[in-house]
C-alpha positions as CSV (number, residue, x, y, z in Angstrom):
1,X,46.9,113.2,233.1
2,X,49.3,112.0,230.3
3,X,48.7,115.4,228.6
4,X,49.8,117.4,231.6
5,X,53.3,118.8,231.6
6,X,55.7,118.4,234.6
7,X,54.5,121.6,236.3
8,X,50.9,120.6,236.4
9,X,51.8,117.1,237.6
10,X,53.9,118.5,240.4
11,X,51.2,120.9,241.6
12,X,50.1,119.8,245.0
13,X,46.5,120.9,244.3
14,X,46.3,118.7,241.2
15,X,47.8,115.7,243.1
16,X,45.4,116.3,246.0
17,X,42.4,116.4,243.6
18,X,43.5,113.2,241.9
19,X,43.9,111.5,245.3
20,X,40.4,112.7,246.4
21,X,39.0,111.4,243.1
22,X,40.8,108.0,243.6
23,X,39.6,107.9,247.3
24,X,35.9,108.5,246.2
25,X,36.2,105.8,243.5
26,X,37.7,103.3,246.0
27,X,34.9,104.1,248.5
28,X,32.3,103.5,245.8
29,X,33.9,100.2,244.9
30,X,34.1,99.2,248.6
31,X,30.4,100.0,249.1
32,X,29.4,98.0,246.0
33,X,31.5,95.0,247.1
34,X,30.1,95.2,250.6
35,X,26.6,95.3,249.2
36,X,27.2,92.3,246.9
37,X,28.9,90.3,249.7
38,X,25.9,91.0,252.1
39,X,23.4,89.8,249.5
40,X,25.5,86.7,248.8
41,X,26.0,85.8,252.4
42,X,22.3,86.4,253.1
43,X,21.5,83.8,250.5
44,X,24.0,81.4,251.9
45,X,22.7,81.9,255.4
46,X,19.1,81.3,254.3
47,X,20.1,78.1,252.5
48,X,22.0,76.9,255.6
49,X,19.1,77.7,257.9
50,X,16.8,75.8,255.6
51,X,19.1,72.8,255.6
52,X,19.4,73.0,259.4
53,X,15.6,73.0,259.8
54,X,15.3,70.0,257.5
55,X,18.0,68.1,259.4
56,X,16.4,69.0,262.7
57,X,13.0,67.7,261.5
58,X,14.7,64.5,260.3
59,X,16.4,64.0,263.7
60,X,13.2,64.5,265.5
61,X,11.5,62.0,263.3
62,X,14.2,59.4,263.9
63,X,14.0,60.0,267.7
64,X,10.2,59.5,267.6
65,X,10.7,56.3,265.5
66,X,13.3,55.0,268.0
67,X,11.0,55.8,270.9
68,X,8.2,53.9,269.3
69,X,10.4,50.9,268.6
70,X,11.7,50.9,272.1
71,X,8.2,50.9,273.5
72,X,7.4,47.9,271.2
73,X,10.4,46.0,272.4
74,X,9.6,46.7,276.1
75,X,6.0,45.6,275.5
76,X,7.3,42.4,273.9
77,X,9.6,41.7,276.8
78,X,6.8,42.4,279.3
79,X,4.6,40.0,277.4
80,X,7.3,37.3,277.4
81,X,7.9,37.7,281.1
82,X,4.2,37.4,281.8
83,X,3.9,34.3,279.6
84,X,7.0,32.5,281.2
85,X,7.7,34.1,284.6
86,X,9.9,31.3,285.9
87,X,12.0,31.1,282.8
88,X,12.4,34.9,282.9
89,X,13.4,34.8,286.6
90,X,16.0,32.1,285.8
91,X,17.4,34.1,282.8
92,X,17.6,37.3,284.9
93,X,19.4,35.4,287.7
94,X,21.9,33.9,285.2
95,X,22.5,37.3,283.6
96,X,23.1,38.8,287.1
97,X,25.7,36.1,287.9
98,X,27.4,36.6,284.7
99,X,27.6,40.4,285.2
100,X,28.9,39.9,288.7
101,X,31.7,37.6,287.4
102,X,32.6,40.1,284.7
103,X,32.6,43.1,287.0
104,X,34.6,41.2,289.7
105,X,37.6,40.8,287.3
């Protein structure tokens, strides 16, 4: 376009053709960038989903461990109550009185 004289540059047909060529190049660039971005975000999404699945599995394992531990604690409490029923009754009564005093205030 640098070789063109002023008459060729001012010609609306030449200007329109240059704009069309520029528009096509921009559309091509936009399509390429869109494709690249889609591929990149697909990889990011896949990585995030994998990490989420791993975290979910870890949370489920921790919940199962906590459930198992709570069953063990309840079993131990039950065993202690059966071994010492009067002591357990006295402790429960004392805890009840203490809770009543705290809640009354």
